[in-house]
C-alpha positions as CSV (number, residue, x, y, z in Angstrom):
1,M,46.5,167.4,202.3
2,K,43.9,166.6,199.3
3,L,43.7,169.5,198.1
4,Q,47.4,169.9,197.5
5,V,47.3,166.6,195.9
6,A,44.8,167.5,193.6
7,V,46.5,169.6,192.6
8,C,50.0,169.1,192.1
9,W,48.1,165.7,189.9
10,A,46.2,168.4,188.1
11,L,49.5,170.3,186.8
12,V,51.2,167.0,186.0
13,C,47.7,166.5,183.7
14,V,48.7,169.6,182.0
15,A,52.1,168.8,181.7
16,V,51.7,165.6,180.0
17,E,49.2,167.0,177.5
18,L,51.4,169.8,176.3
19,S,54.2,167.0,176.1
20,C,52.1,165.3,174.2
21,V,50.8,167.6,172.2
22,N,54.4,168.9,171.4
23,G,55.7,165.4,170.8
24,M,60.1,165.5,170.0
25,S,59.8,168.5,168.4
26,G,59.4,170.2,171.5
27,E,63.6,169.0,172.5
28,P,65.9,171.8,171.6
29,A,68.2,171.6,169.0
30,N,70.9,171.9,171.0
31,P,70.4,169.1,173.9
32,K,72.6,171.2,176.1
33,S,70.3,174.0,175.9
34,N,70.2,175.6,179.2
35,P,66.3,175.3,181.7
36,A,65.7,179.4,179.9
37,T,66.3,178.5,176.8
38,R,63.9,175.0,176.9
39,T,61.4,177.1,178.9
40,L,60.8,179.7,176.0
41,L,60.7,177.1,173.4
42,N,57.8,175.6,175.4
43,Y,56.9,178.6,175.4
44,F,57.1,179.0,171.3
45,H,55.7,175.4,171.0
46,E,52.2,176.0,173.3
47,L,51.7,179.4,170.9
48,S,51.7,177.6,168.4
49,G,49.1,175.2,169.2
50,R,47.0,177.8,170.1
51,T,43.5,178.2,167.9
52,E,42.4,181.1,169.6
53,G,42.9,183.8,172.5
54,K,47.0,185.9,172.5
55,R,49.0,183.6,170.0
56,I,51.0,186.1,168.1
57,L,54.1,187.6,169.4
58,S,54.7,191.4,168.1
59,G,58.2,192.3,166.9
60,Q,59.9,195.0,165.7
61,F,63.3,195.4,164.2
62,S,66.2,198.2,165.9
63,D,69.1,198.7,163.4
64,F,71.9,196.8,162.3
65,G,74.6,197.5,164.4
66,N,75.8,200.7,166.1
67,G,72.7,202.1,165.5
68,A,71.1,199.8,166.9
69,N,68.7,201.1,169.8
70,L,65.7,201.2,171.7
71,R,64.1,204.1,170.2
72,I,62.1,202.6,167.3
73,M,60.6,200.9,170.3
74,E,60.1,203.8,172.4
75,R,58.0,205.2,169.3
76,V,56.0,202.5,168.7
77,Q,55.3,202.2,172.5
78,E,53.9,206.0,171.7
79,K,52.3,205.5,169.1
80,A,50.5,201.9,169.6
81,G,50.3,202.0,173.5
82,H,51.9,199.1,173.8
83,W,55.6,197.7,173.7
84,P,56.4,194.6,171.0
85,A,56.9,191.5,172.6
86,L,60.5,190.7,170.4
87,I,63.1,192.9,169.2
88,G,65.1,192.4,166.6
89,V,68.9,193.3,166.2
90,D,72.1,192.7,163.4
91,Y,75.3,192.3,164.2
92,A,76.7,193.7,160.6
93,D,78.9,196.8,160.2
94,F,78.8,197.8,157.1
95,P,80.9,200.7,157.0
96,C,83.8,198.4,158.3
97,G,82.8,195.4,156.2
98,S,82.7,193.0,159.3
99,L,80.9,192.1,162.7
100,T,79.9,194.4,165.7
101,T,78.2,193.7,168.7
102,K,78.6,195.9,171.8
103,T,76.5,198.5,170.6
104,P,73.2,196.1,169.6
105,N,74.1,193.9,172.4
106,Q,73.3,196.6,174.3
107,A,70.2,197.0,172.9
108,A,69.4,193.7,173.0
109,I,70.3,193.5,176.9
110,D,67.6,196.7,177.8
111,Y,65.2,194.8,176.0
112,W,65.2,191.9,177.9
113,R,66.0,193.2,181.4
114,Q,62.7,195.1,180.5
115,G,60.9,191.7,180.2
116,G,61.0,191.4,176.3
117,L,62.1,188.5,173.4
118,V,65.6,189.1,171.7
119,T,66.5,187.5,168.0
120,V,69.9,188.8,166.9
121,M,71.0,188.1,162.5
122,A,74.0,188.9,161.0
123,H,74.6,190.2,157.4
124,M,77.6,188.5,157.4
125,Y,80.2,189.4,155.1
126,N,81.6,187.1,152.8
127,P,84.9,185.0,153.7
128,A,86.1,184.8,150.7
129,N,86.5,188.4,149.2
130,P,89.6,189.1,151.8
131,K,88.5,193.2,151.3
132,G,85.8,192.3,154.1
133,G,82.0,193.1,152.7
134,G,80.7,191.4,149.7
135,L,77.3,191.1,151.2
136,R,76.0,191.1,147.8
137,D,79.0,188.9,146.4
138,K,78.9,186.7,143.6
139,G,80.0,183.2,142.4
140,V,81.6,182.1,145.8
141,N,81.6,178.2,146.4
142,L,80.2,178.1,149.9
143,A,82.5,174.8,150.2
144,D,85.5,176.2,150.4
145,L,84.4,178.1,154.0
146,L,84.6,174.1,155.3
147,K,87.8,173.4,153.1
148,E,90.9,173.0,155.7
149,G,94.0,175.2,155.2
150,T,92.7,178.0,153.1
151,E,91.9,182.0,153.2
152,T,88.4,181.6,153.0
153,Q,88.2,179.1,155.8
154,Q,90.7,180.8,158.1
155,R,88.3,184.2,157.5
156,W,85.0,182.3,158.2
157,M,86.4,181.1,161.6
158,Q,87.4,184.3,162.8
159,Q,84.1,185.6,161.8
160,L,82.3,183.2,163.5
161,D,84.8,184.1,166.6
162,L,83.5,187.2,166.6
163,A,79.6,186.3,166.3
164,A,80.6,183.8,169.1
165,E,82.0,186.3,171.7
166,G,79.2,188.4,170.7
167,L,76.2,185.5,171.8
168,M,78.3,184.8,174.5
169,E,78.3,188.3,176.2
170,L,74.4,187.9,175.6
171,K,74.9,184.5,177.7
172,Q,76.5,185.3,180.2
173,A,73.5,188.3,180.8
174,G,71.1,185.5,180.9
175,V,69.8,186.5,177.6
176,V,67.8,183.7,175.4
177,V,68.6,184.3,171.9
178,L,66.5,183.7,168.6
179,W,69.5,183.2,166.5
180,R,69.0,183.6,163.0
181,P,71.9,182.9,160.6
182,F,72.0,183.2,156.6
183,H,68.4,184.6,156.1
184,E,66.7,184.5,152.8
185,M,69.2,181.4,152.0
186,N,66.8,180.4,149.2
187,G,66.7,184.4,147.4
188,G,69.9,184.8,145.2
189,W,71.0,188.8,146.4
190,F,73.1,187.4,149.4
191,W,77.1,185.7,148.7
192,W,75.6,182.5,151.0
193,G,71.8,182.4,148.1
194,A,70.6,179.9,146.2
195,Q,73.4,177.9,146.5
196,D,74.3,174.0,146.5
197,F,71.5,172.5,149.1
198,D,73.4,170.0,149.9
199,T,76.9,172.0,150.8
200,F,74.6,175.0,152.4
201,I,73.3,172.8,154.8
202,K,76.3,171.3,155.4
203,V,77.4,175.2,156.1
204,W,74.5,175.6,158.6
205,R,75.2,172.3,160.7
206,H,79.0,173.4,161.1
207,M,78.1,176.3,162.1
208,F,75.6,174.8,165.0
209,H,78.1,172.2,166.1
210,Y,80.4,174.9,166.4
211,F,78.2,177.4,168.4
212,S,76.8,174.7,170.1
213,D,79.9,172.2,171.2
214,T,82.5,174.0,171.3
215,K,81.4,177.7,172.2
216,G,79.2,176.2,174.5
217,L,76.3,178.6,173.8
218,D,73.6,176.8,175.2
219,N,71.2,180.0,175.2
220,L,70.3,179.7,170.9
221,L,67.0,178.4,169.4
222,W,68.5,177.7,165.6
223,V,65.8,179.6,163.6
224,Y,65.9,179.4,159.7
225,G,64.1,181.9,157.9
226,P,63.8,182.1,153.9
227,N,62.5,184.1,152.0
228,H,59.2,183.5,150.9
229,G,59.1,181.9,147.5
230,Q,60.7,178.9,145.5
231,N,62.2,176.1,147.8
232,T,61.3,177.4,151.1
233,A,62.3,174.0,152.9
234,K,65.0,172.6,150.5
235,Y,67.1,174.4,152.6
236,Y,66.4,173.1,155.8
237,P,69.3,171.8,158.2
238,G,67.1,168.9,159.3
239,D,65.1,169.1,163.0
240,N,68.3,168.0,164.9
241,Y,69.3,171.6,163.7
242,V,66.8,173.9,164.3
243,D,63.9,175.0,166.2
244,I,62.2,177.7,164.8
245,V,60.7,178.3,160.7
246,G,59.6,181.7,159.3
247,L,59.4,183.7,156.2
248,D,60.5,186.3,155.0
249,A,57.6,189.1,152.8
250,Y,57.7,191.9,151.8
251,T,54.3,192.4,150.2
252,D,51.1,194.2,150.8
253,S,48.8,191.5,150.6
254,I,49.2,188.6,152.9
255,D,47.0,185.9,151.2
256,P,48.6,182.7,149.2
257,E,49.0,184.5,145.9
258,H,51.4,187.1,147.2
259,I,53.3,185.0,149.9
260,R,54.2,181.1,148.3
261,G,55.7,178.5,149.9
262,Y,54.0,178.7,153.3
263,K,52.3,174.9,153.0
264,E,55.8,173.6,152.2
265,I,57.1,175.1,155.5
266,V,54.7,174.7,158.2
267,A,54.8,170.7,157.1
268,L,57.9,171.4,159.0
269,P,57.8,170.2,162.9
270,K,58.8,173.6,163.9
271,P,56.7,176.7,165.0
272,F,56.2,179.1,162.6
273,G,56.0,183.0,162.4
274,F,57.0,185.7,160.2
275,T,60.7,186.1,160.7
276,E,60.8,189.6,158.9
277,Y,57.6,191.7,157.5
278,G,57.7,194.7,155.4
279,P,54.8,196.1,153.4
280,H,54.3,197.6,149.8
281,G,58.2,196.0,149.3
282,P,62.1,195.3,149.5
283,Q,62.9,198.8,149.0
284,N,61.0,202.0,149.1
285,P,58.2,201.7,151.1
286,P,55.4,205.2,151.5
287,G,54.9,204.1,154.8
288,D,50.9,204.8,154.7
289,Y,50.7,201.2,154.7
290,D,47.4,199.7,156.7
291,Y,48.4,197.2,159.9
292,R,45.3,196.0,160.1
293,R,45.7,194.2,156.8
294,F,48.7,192.4,157.9
295,L,46.6,190.6,160.8
296,Q,43.6,190.6,159.3
297,G,45.9,188.4,156.6
298,I,47.7,186.4,158.8
299,E,44.4,185.1,160.8
300,K,43.0,184.1,157.4
301,H,45.4,182.3,155.4
302,F,48.8,181.3,157.7
303,P,46.8,180.6,160.7
304,K,50.0,178.7,162.3
305,S,51.6,182.4,163.2
306,C,52.9,183.0,166.5
307,F,55.2,185.6,165.6
308,F,55.8,188.2,163.4
309,M,59.0,190.4,163.5
310,S,58.3,194.0,161.2
311,W,60.8,196.0,159.8
312,N,62.8,199.3,160.7
313,G,62.4,202.2,158.7
314,K,59.6,203.3,156.6
315,W,58.1,199.5,157.4
316,S,57.8,200.2,160.8
317,L,55.3,199.5,163.4
318,A,56.4,203.4,164.7
319,T,55.6,204.6,161.2
320,N,53.0,203.0,159.2
321,Q,48.8,202.7,160.0
322,Y,46.8,201.7,162.1
323,T,49.5,199.8,164.7
324,R,47.4,200.4,167.9
325,E,45.0,198.7,166.3
326,L,47.5,195.8,165.2
327,L,49.3,195.5,168.6
328,K,45.9,195.6,170.7
329,S,44.4,193.1,168.8
330,P,42.8,190.2,171.4
331,S,45.2,187.5,169.4
332,V,48.4,189.6,169.6
333,I,50.9,189.3,172.8
334,N,52.8,192.4,173.4
335,R,55.8,192.3,176.5
336,E,53.3,193.7,178.5
337,D,51.6,190.6,178.2
338,L,54.7,187.9,178.2
339,P,55.1,184.9,181.1
340,K,57.4,186.8,183.9
341,A,58.8,183.1,184.0
342,L,60.1,183.5,180.6
343,F,63.0,186.2,182.3
344,R,63.7,184.3,185.3
């Protein structure tokens, strides 16, 4: 009996210690989040507090829309001897200028059931464009997305319903999703990017409430992922609307001179990671990058990092060099290292 009491007291002490470290920031943005979602968020906060040992989740983007599958994850495993901890998929259906969820969801569900984490994003089409598509349209008035009675608002709500339907399928399959909408919003290359700060925040918060309250999606961790550079924290929707933060970066040099905006975003009270990473640059990578440099740069210059997701194609872990050394590093967490309790 004394031993049982001692064990219980030790567990209580650990729980109290973790709650003190995490503070209120450990609470999910959606107060109705289900237990599995809360467990995963707590895990990210725990990783964020580590200063040594395994603390950085490995990740790999699969593909867009109907191109999403597990083949690239298999290639990483064949090359490096480890499965990435995290798979990324995207709902964009570029040929149709719309969204598609069936194929990317299947890849996500399969990987989750094999013990891997899932992040979902969407290169959403421009609702102000009646033809669909329009990813890189200019001059879009974001306020029109929320203006009742307009065709833009109607198309926007239809698009939200498509995405919510896909995310609901993942909920029903028991998958917790790192949901990353409006990525790289501080850049001007997507229709939602480089917009008025306050208007963007209103659009984000509207999606948050629509998905959380109206659609009942309690399986989402909301990920705020600007591109590195200027204004990385200016579009931040607020602590009650975000669970995890990150930066997208495409560069060989992993240092503050080439990846800017880190200090601003890690000042936010959320776990941080590289939501997208690709060596060389955003176009035409040679595919010969030494991935050891990436980890060395993270550990030296971006110590708050607790996850990363490499992009696919010639940016990927499957294509470049020394990925085995990266994934076997004592600081990197791969799929086989993830706690089984995350998937119960």
